[in-house]
C-alpha positions in Angstrom: 14.1 31.6 47.7 13.9 28.2 49.4 17.3 26.6 50.6 18.4 24.0 48.7 18.5 20.8 50.8 21.8 18.9 51.7 21.9 15.6 49.5 23.8 12.7 50.4 26.1 13.7 47.4 27.1 16.8 49.0 27.5 15.2 52.4 30.0 12.8 51.2 32.1 15.5 49.8 32.1 17.5 53.2 32.9 14.4 54.8 35.9 13.6 52.4 37.2 17.1 52.9 36.9 17.0 56.7 38.6 13.6 56.8 41.3 15.0 54.6 42.2 17.7 56.9 41.8 16.4 60.4 41.4 13.0 61.8 39.2 12.1 64.9 38.3 15.4 66.1 35.2 16.3 68.4 34.5 19.1 65.9 34.3 16.8 62.9 31.6 14.5 64.6 29.6 17.4 65.6 29.6 19.1 62.2 28.7 15.7 60.3 26.0 15.0 62.9 24.6 18.3 62.5 24.6 17.9 58.7 23.0 14.3 59.0 20.2 16.1 61.1 19.4 18.2 58.2 19.7 15.1 55.8 17.4 13.0 58.0 14.5 15.7 57.9 14.8 15.8 54.0 14.6 12.1 53.8 11.8 11.8 56.1 9.7 13.6 53.4 7.5 11.7 51.2 5.7 8.0 51.4 7.5 4.8 53.3 9.7 7.4 55.9 11.0 4.3 57.3 12.7 3.0 54.4 14.1 6.3 53.6 15.3 6.6 57.4 17.0 3.4 56.7 19.1 4.6 53.7 20.0 7.9 55.8 21.3 5.7 59.0 23.2 3.5 56.9 25.0 6.5 55.1 25.6 8.2 58.3 27.4 5.0 59.9 29.5 4.6 56.7 30.6 8.4 57.1 31.3 8.1 60.7 33.2 5.0 60.1 35.4 7.2 57.8 36.2 9.4 60.4 36.8 6.8 63.2 39.9 5.2 61.2 43.4 6.3 60.0 43.0 6.5 55.9 46.2 7.4 54.1 45.9 10.5 51.7 46.3 8.1 48.7 43.7 5.9 49.9 41.4 9.2 50.7 41.6 10.2 47.0 41.0 6.8 45.6 37.7 6.7 47.5 36.6 10.1 46.8 37.2 9.5 43.1 35.2 6.5 43.3 32.5 7.6 45.4 32.0 11.0 43.4 32.6 9.8 39.9 31.7 6.2 40.2 27.8 6.6 40.3 27.7 9.0 37.4 29.1 6.5 35.1 26.8 3.3 35.9 24.9 2.8 32.9 21.0 3.0 33.5 19.8 -0.6 34.1 23.4 -2.2 34.4 25.0 -3.9 37.4 26.6 -1.5 40.0 29.5 -3.9 40.9 30.6 -7.5 40.4 31.8 -10.4 42.8 34.8 -12.5 41.5 36.4 -15.7 43.1 39.3 -16.2 40.9 40.9 -19.1 43.0 39.4 -22.1 44.9 42.5 -22.9 46.8 43.1 -21.8 50.5 45.7 -22.1 53.2 43.3 -22.9 56.1 41.1 -26.1 56.2 37.8 -24.7 58.0 35.4 -28.1 58.4 32.9 -28.5 55.4 34.5 -25.6 53.0 34.6 -26.3 49.3 37.9 -25.1 49.3 39.2 -28.1 51.1 39.0 -30.2 47.6 40.7 -27.5 45.5 43.6 -28.2 43.3 46.1 -26.1 41.2 43.6 -26.0 38.4 40.7 -24.4 40.3 41.5 -21.1 39.0 40.3 -18.3 36.6 43.0 -17.1 34.1 44.5 -13.8 34.7 43.7 -12.5 31.2 40.2 -13.5 31.6 39.7 -11.9 35.0 41.4 -8.9 33.6 39.1 -8.7 30.7 36.1 -9.0 32.9 36.8 -6.3 34.7 37.9 -4.0 31.8 34.4 -5.2 30.2 32.5 -3.9 33.2 34.2 -0.5 33.4 33.6 -0.3 29.5 30.3 -1.4 29.0 28.6 -0.3 32.2 30.8 2.1 34.2 31.2 -0.3 37.2 34.2 0.8 39.5 33.8 -1.5 42.4 34.8 -5.0 42.4 34.6 -7.4 45.3 37.1 -10.5 45.2 36.3 -13.5 47.0 37.5 -17.0 47.0 39.0 -19.5 48.3 41.9 -17.1 49.8 42.3 -14.4 47.5 45.9 -13.9 48.4 46.9 -17.2 47.5 45.3 -16.6 43.9 48.4 -16.6 41.2 47.8 -17.2 37.3 50.3 -16.2 34.4 52.6 -15.3 37.5 50.3 -12.4 38.6 47.9 -12.0 41.2 45.2 -9.8 43.0 47.4 -7.1 43.8 48.6 -7.0 40.0 45.0 -6.6 39.1 44.4 -3.7 41.5 47.5 -1.9 40.1 46.0 -2.8 36.5 42.6 -0.8 37.6 43.8 2.3 39.7 40.7 4.0 38.9 38.6 1.0 40.5 38.1 0.1 43.9 38.4 -3.6 45.4 37.0 -4.9 48.3 38.6 -8.4 49.2 37.5 -11.1 51.5 40.4 -12.8 53.1 41.1 -14.7 56.2 43.8 -12.3 57.0 46.5 -14.8 57.5 48.8 -13.9 54.7 48.7 -9.8 55.2 52.3 -9.4 56.3 53.6 -6.2 56.9 55.0 -6.4 53.6 51.5 -7.1 51.8 50.3 -4.3 54.0 52.9 -1.8 52.7 52.1 -2.9 49.0 48.4 -2.3 49.6 49.0 1.0 51.1 50.9 2.0 47.9 48.1 0.7 45.5 45.8 2.4 47.8 42.5 0.8 46.3 41.9 -2.4 48.1 40.0 -2.7 51.4 40.4 -6.2 53.0 37.4 -7.6 54.9 38.6 -10.0 57.3 36.5 -12.9 58.3 36.2 -13.7 61.9 33.8 -16.2 63.6 33.6 -14.4 66.7 36.2 -13.8 69.6 39.3 -16.3 69.4 37.7 -19.5 71.0 35.2 -19.6 68.3 37.5 -18.3 65.5 40.3 -20.6 66.3 37.7 -23.5 66.8 36.7 -23.4 63.2 39.7 -21.8 61.5 42.4 -23.5 63.3 44.5 -23.0 66.6 46.7 -19.8 66.1 44.5 -18.2 63.4 42.9 -15.4 65.6 46.4 -14.2 66.4 47.5 -14.0 63.1 44.3 -11.8 62.1 45.3 -9.1 65.1 48.7 -9.0 63.5 47.3 -8.7 60.2 44.9 -5.7 61.5 48.1 -4.1 63.2 50.0 -4.3 59.8 47.3 -2.8 58.0 46.8 0.2 60.8 50.3 0.9 60.7 50.1 1.2 56.9 46.7 3.1 57.2 44.9 0.7 54.9 41.2 0.6 55.9 39.7 -2.4 56.5 36.8 -4.2 57.8 35.2 -7.9 59.0 33.4 -10.5 57.3 30.9 -12.1 59.7 28.7 -15.4 59.2 25.9 -15.5 61.5 24.8 -18.9 62.4 22.1 -20.0 65.0 25.1 -20.9 67.4 27.4 -17.6 67.1 24.9 -14.4 66.9 25.2 -13.1 70.4 28.8 -13.1 70.3 29.4 -11.4 66.9 27.1 -8.2 68.1 27.6 -8.3 71.5 29.2 -5.0 73.0 32.4 -6.2 73.9 33.2 -7.7 70.1 32.2 -4.4 69.0 34.6 -2.3 71.2 37.5 -5.0 70.7 37.4 -4.8 67.1 35.8 -1.3 66.2 37.7 0.6 68.8 40.6 -1.4 69.5 41.6 -2.7 66.4 40.0 0.1 64.2 37.7 -2.0 62.0 36.0 0.4 59.6 33.0 -1.7 58.9 31.3 -5.3 58.8 29.6 -7.5 56.4 27.0 -9.6 58.0 26.2 -13.0 56.1 23.5 -15.4 57.3 24.8 -18.8 57.2 23.5 -20.6 53.9 23.5 -24.4 53.6 25.5 -24.8 50.2 28.6 -26.6 49.3 29.7 -29.6 51.1 27.3 -31.2 54.0 24.8 -28.3 53.7 23.0 -28.0 57.4 19.9 -26.0 57.0 19.4 -26.3 61.0 22.6 -23.9 61.2 20.9 -20.8 59.8 19.4 -18.2 62.2 16.3 -19.0 62.8 13.3 -16.7 62.2 13.0 -15.3 65.8 17.0 -14.9 65.3 16.4 -12.8 62.3 14.1 -10.6 64.1 16.9 -9.9 66.8 19.4 -9.5 64.4 17.3 -6.6 62.7 16.6 -5.1 65.8 20.2 -5.2 67.0 22.1 -4.2 63.8 19.7 -0.9 63.3 20.5 -0.2 67.1 24.3 -0.6 66.4 23.9 1.5 63.1 21.9 4.3 65.0 23.7 4.4 68.4 27.0 3.4 67.8 27.3 4.8 64.2 29.1 1.5 63.1 28.2 0.5 59.5 27.2 -3.4 59.4 25.7 -4.2 56.5 23.0 -7.3 56.8 22.3 -8.6 53.2 19.2 -10.2 54.5 17.9 -7.8 57.1 18.9 -4.7 55.3 16.9 -5.1 52.1 15.1 -2.1 53.0 18.2 -0.2 51.7 18.9 -2.0 48.4 15.2 -2.3 47.8 15.3 -5.9 47.8 17.6 -8.8 46.4 20.4 -7.5 44.1 21.4 -10.4 42.6 21.3 -11.6 38.7 22.7 -8.4 37.4 19.9 -6.2 38.7 20.4 -2.6 38.0 22.5 -1.4 40.8 23.1 -5.1 41.9 26.0 -7.8 41.0 26.1 -11.2 39.8 29.2 -13.9 40.8 31.8 -15.4 38.5 33.8 -18.3 40.1 37.0 -20.1 39.5 35.6 -22.3 36.9 34.3 -19.2 35.0 30.7 -20.1 36.2 28.6 -17.4 36.3 25.7 -17.4 39.1 23.3 -14.9 39.9 24.7 -14.5 43.7 27.6 -16.1 45.8 24.5 -17.8 47.6 22.3 -18.8 44.7 25.1 -21.4 43.4 23.6 -22.3 40.0 25.4 -21.4 36.7 23.4 -19.4 34.0 26.4 -19.6 31.8 30.6 -19.5 31.7 32.8 -17.0 31.0 35.1 -19.1 29.4 32.7 -20.2 26.8 31.3 -17.0 26.1 34.5 -15.7 25.2 35.6 -18.7 23.5 32.3 -18.3 21.4 33.2 -14.7 20.3 30.5 -13.2 23.0 31.2 -10.7 25.9 30.1 -10.0 29.3 26.7 -8.3 28.0 25.6 -11.9 27.4 25.4 -12.7 30.7 22.6 -10.5 31.5 20.2 -12.1 28.7 20.3 -15.7 30.1 17.3 -17.2 30.9 18.1 -17.6 34.8 19.2 -14.0 35.2 15.9 -12.8 33.5 13.8 -15.0 35.1 15.2 -13.5 38.8 14.9 -10.1 37.5 11.5 -10.6 36.8 10.6 -12.2 40.3 12.6 -9.1 41.6 10.3 -6.7 39.9 7.1 -8.8 40.8 8.4 -8.4 44.2 8.5 -4.7 44.2 11.8 -3.5 42.9 11.2 0.0 41.5 7.5 0.1 42.2 6.2 3.3 43.8 3.4 1.3 45.5 4.5 -1.5 48.4 2.4 -4.1 49.9 2.6 -6.7 52.5 3.5 -9.0 49.6 6.6 -7.1 48.8 8.5 -7.5 51.9 12.2 -6.4 51.8 13.0 -7.8 55.1 12.7 -11.0 53.2 14.4 -10.1 49.9 16.5 -13.3 49.3 14.7 -16.0 46.9 16.9 -18.7 47.5 16.4 -18.3 51.2 13.3 -16.4 52.0 11.3 -17.8 49.1 12.7 -21.5 48.5 10.0 -22.5 46.6 10.1 -19.6 43.8 13.8 -20.2 43.9 13.3 -23.8 43.4 10.7 -23.2 40.6 13.0 -21.0 38.7 16.0 -23.3 38.9 13.8 -26.1 37.3 12.2 -24.0 34.7 15.7 -22.9 33.7 17.6 -25.8 34.2 21.3 -24.3 35.1 24.4 -25.9 36.0 25.4 -26.9 39.0 28.6 -25.7 40.6 31.5 -26.2 43.1 29.3 -24.4 45.9 25.9 -25.9 45.0 24.4 -28.2 48.0 25.1 -31.7 46.9 22.1 -33.4 45.9 19.5 -30.4 46.7 17.4 -30.7 43.8 16.7 -34.2 44.4 16.4 -34.3 47.9 13.0 -33.7 49.4 14.2 -33.5 52.8 16.4 -30.1 52.2 13.7 -28.9 50.0 11.1 -29.6 53.0 13.8 -27.8 55.3 14.0 -24.9 53.2 10.6 -24.2 52.5 9.5 -24.5 55.9 12.1 -22.0 56.7 10.3 -19.8 54.2 7.0 -20.3 55.5 8.0 -19.7 59.0 10.0 -16.3 58.4 7.0 -15.1 56.4 4.9 -15.4 59.4 7.4 -14.0 61.9 8.8 -11.4 60.3 5.9 -9.8 57.9 4.2 -8.0 60.9 7.2 -5.9 61.3 7.2 -4.9 57.6 3.7 -3.9 57.8 3.9 -2.0 61.1 7.3 -0.3 60.5 7.6 0.3 56.8 4.2 0.2 55.2 2.4 2.3 57.9 3.4 6.4 57.6 
């Protein structure tokens, strides 16, 4: 009888068992590496082996990240429950997670950030927020929620905050994007007691660049927050925004060693600057040439250093393209006004959750909006769930609003969605903005499509 191949699910089970019984052992790394090698041989079978390898290397980096950091037993149990049972509960064709920005306010004043104009009224009512989470669980089996902002730890409604939301849903995992300055020793202990929140702390680079944008002294506050989280054994990661100007630093060996080896960060989410909100600046986006360097460098880090860095644009090969608009396994975004957008970076609202609830509807109504349907159709036309891929279905350019701006513009004009607080001001009537974004998309296609053809379409 042929041996049954080791699946990714079994590998996760083994890793969780090893982490529970012994942290940071050479034997653990050796065992996991040996298992991963067998898994890689299995995943290489079939068409498009490079696509399969990308998924494998990302999974391996995630597993090794869990071995590097100290995680409390309670947090480990929460992670195990979500990883092992959550995927079984996701309904076919339903979103896999949601991004919620319940409050616009922030305690920092970063230049050009929309949070600078926030008021006490820019919040999503806690009852509405709680209902969204409850319905996502009941309707679709979602158990993973991303909380953004504004600064999530400032959010208060009806005397309740983000920690109360996590407490009300102990069967779910919450990833919270935060500036980190409010994570005191007491807050870290609360997070440890809840065991279902992992903060992703924003940094602009090392101290000079972080303080230049976020204010003097912010970097030291971030390091103190990380110390508090380590002491409480709460896993945390980084949130990085790549611009034309900071790319070399945020992926340098010095930066990686400092945050992942010295500060014990477990993971990083890498976002490319998107010209939106107040004073959008397309010139600050990473250039097409820098996109290639980012693609090469992030995969080098993932493969050689086994650090999980997820780049939502360059790693479209892992997600089979764009995840927005409530795609199967994907997500959508709801902000502090209740505006529902396909993505955090596609800031045009298809509907408003407050209005849906007031009219007797529910979360299922979101998926049927014209804007969401149009984007999901574009995703399918662009290769999602297709067995045969071509040079026209380039998942190294997965994003409609950035990598295919002309197509996104047509969808926006056709569906006529509402602009939001995050929308680039005047973008739909500013032809200079249109030309800059369209020109970027065209240059990117000419620059990066060759890699897609040679690395991914060739067997």
